[in-house]
C-alpha positions in Angstrom: -74.4 105.8 -80.4 -71.8 104.7 -77.9 -69.0 102.4 -79.1 -68.9 99.1 -77.4 -65.6 98.3 -75.6 -64.1 95.4 -73.8 -64.7 95.4 -70.1 -62.2 97.7 -68.5 -59.9 96.3 -65.8 -59.6 97.6 -62.3 -56.2 98.9 -63.2 -57.4 101.0 -66.1 -60.2 102.4 -63.9 -57.8 103.3 -61.1 -55.4 104.8 -63.7 -58.2 106.8 -65.2 -59.1 108.1 -61.7 -55.5 109.1 -61.2 -54.8 110.6 -64.6 -55.7 114.2 -63.8 -54.3 115.9 -66.9 -55.8 113.4 -69.4 -59.2 113.5 -67.8 -59.2 117.3 -67.5 -58.5 117.5 -71.2 -61.5 115.1 -71.7 -63.7 117.4 -69.6 -63.7 115.1 -66.6 -61.3 116.9 -64.3 -60.9 114.0 -61.8 -59.2 115.1 -58.6 -55.7 114.1 -57.5 -55.4 110.7 -55.8 -53.9 112.0 -52.5 -56.7 112.9 -50.1 -54.8 115.9 -48.8 -54.5 117.3 -52.4 -58.0 116.5 -53.5 -59.1 119.5 -55.4 -62.6 121.0 -54.8 -65.2 119.8 -57.3 -68.2 121.7 -58.7 -70.4 119.7 -56.4 -68.8 121.1 -53.2 -66.8 124.3 -54.1 -68.5 126.4 -51.5 -68.3 123.6 -48.9 -71.9 123.3 -47.7 -74.0 121.8 -50.4 -74.7 118.1 -50.1 -75.8 116.2 -53.2 -79.5 116.8 -53.8 -81.8 113.9 -52.8 -84.4 112.4 -55.2 -87.0 109.7 -55.0 -85.8 106.1 -55.1 -88.6 105.2 -57.5 -90.7 102.0 -57.6 -87.9 99.6 -58.6 -85.5 99.7 -55.6 -84.7 96.3 -54.1 -82.7 95.9 -50.8 -79.8 93.4 -50.5 -78.1 94.1 -53.9 -74.9 92.1 -54.2 -71.4 93.5 -53.5 -69.9 93.9 -57.0 -68.6 96.5 -59.4 -69.1 94.8 -62.7 -72.8 95.2 -63.7 -72.1 95.3 -67.5 -72.0 91.5 -67.7 -75.7 91.5 -66.9 -76.4 93.2 -70.3 -73.8 92.0 -72.8 -75.4 93.9 -75.7 -75.5 97.2 -73.9 -73.2 100.2 -74.5 -70.6 100.0 -71.8 -69.7 102.9 -69.5 -67.6 103.3 -66.3 -69.5 105.4 -63.8 -67.2 106.7 -61.1 -66.3 109.4 -58.7 -65.5 110.2 -55.1 -67.6 110.3 -52.0 -66.8 113.5 -50.1 -67.9 115.4 -47.0 -69.1 119.0 -47.2 -65.5 120.2 -46.7 -64.5 118.2 -49.8 -62.6 115.6 -47.8 -62.8 112.0 -49.1 -64.9 109.5 -47.2 -63.4 106.0 -47.2 -65.7 103.1 -46.4 -68.8 104.8 -47.6 -71.4 102.5 -49.3 -72.6 103.3 -52.8 -75.4 101.4 -54.5 -76.8 101.8 -58.0 -79.6 100.2 -60.0 -81.0 101.1 -63.4 -82.8 100.0 -66.5 -81.3 97.7 -69.0 -80.6 98.4 -72.7 -84.3 97.8 -73.4 -85.6 100.2 -70.7 -86.6 97.4 -68.3 -85.7 96.9 -64.6 -85.1 93.4 -63.2 -87.6 93.0 -60.4 -87.1 89.3 -60.0 -83.4 89.2 -59.5 -80.4 91.6 -59.3 -79.4 92.3 -62.9 -77.9 95.8 -63.1 -77.9 96.2 -59.3 -75.0 96.3 -57.0 -73.2 98.0 -54.2 -69.6 98.6 -53.1 -67.5 100.5 -50.5 -65.3 103.5 -51.3 -61.6 102.9 -51.1 -59.1 104.7 -48.8 -59.2 107.7 -51.1 -63.0 107.8 -51.2 -63.3 106.5 -54.8 -66.1 104.4 -56.1 -66.7 103.0 -59.6 -69.0 100.7 -61.5 -68.6 99.2 -64.9 -72.1 99.1 -66.4 -74.1 100.1 -69.4 -75.9 103.2 -70.6 -79.6 102.6 -69.6 -82.2 102.9 -72.2 -85.0 105.4 -72.2 -88.5 104.3 -71.1 -91.9 106.0 -71.1 -92.0 109.1 -68.9 -88.3 109.2 -68.0 -85.0 110.5 -69.4 -81.9 108.4 -69.2 -80.7 108.0 -65.5 -79.1 105.9 -62.8 -80.6 105.4 -59.3 -78.1 105.7 -56.5 -77.9 105.4 -52.7 -74.9 106.5 -50.7 -74.1 106.4 -47.0 -71.0 107.3 -45.0 -70.2 105.1 -42.0 -72.9 105.7 -39.3 -74.5 108.4 -41.4 -77.9 109.0 -43.0 -78.6 107.5 -46.4 -78.7 109.7 -49.5 -81.0 108.5 -52.2 -80.7 110.3 -55.6 -80.5 109.9 -59.4 -77.8 110.7 -61.9 -78.5 112.1 -65.4 -76.7 112.3 -68.8 -76.0 115.7 -70.3 -77.5 116.6 -73.6 -80.4 114.2 -73.5 -83.5 115.7 -75.3 -85.8 114.2 -72.7 -84.1 116.0 -69.7 -86.2 119.0 -70.2 -89.4 117.0 -70.2 -88.6 114.8 -67.2 -90.2 116.3 -64.1 -87.5 114.8 -61.8 -84.5 116.0 -63.8 -82.1 118.2 -61.9 -79.1 119.6 -63.7 -77.1 119.5 -60.4 -77.1 115.7 -60.8 -75.5 115.6 -64.3 -72.7 113.2 -64.9 -69.6 114.6 -66.5 -69.1 112.4 -69.6 -65.8 111.8 -71.4 -64.0 109.2 -73.4 -61.1 107.0 -72.3 -59.2 104.2 -74.0 -61.8 101.9 -72.4 -64.8 103.9 -73.8 -67.2 106.2 -72.1 -66.5 107.4 -68.6 -69.1 109.2 -66.4 -67.9 111.2 -63.4 -70.0 112.2 -60.4 -68.7 113.2 -56.9 -71.2 112.5 -54.2 -71.2 115.0 -51.3 -72.6 113.8 -48.0 
């Protein structure tokens, strides 16, 4: 069970993204903030492997709002910060890339009438993105996951899904791909899931 925490502030998220030693110790290994010093990540060590694409599923809706805080949509859910960098295949950060997520709520339901637990944002000058949201519940036929779309300026759209490590249903989910696992750790604000998107 994830411990509920107060909503993290933008400052604590940025600090977490910059705190390399602390996050490495927590198993997150976030790269340095300076783009020129951005260390290679497991997703792009060999420089030519974009993030694998996956189906968008039946619950995608266009026109999700521009916002980072999705957790307010499910106040009883277990909070998590989902964050990372958008990088090119040479591990260079991509500022101004759009990242959109949507996912099930704490009861395993998607909002198909409105935009609960749906949002998009643009990466900052260092290619960073983050959402404050909740851990989605399981629902029949699927393991725990987030849906995600990413697009660099004037580039093609990547559609994929992100998964949680150690979930018993991972092995039974026909869409599960271990290359799309979040790296999960704990911070003062609670759970933190890291994934670097390579376009």
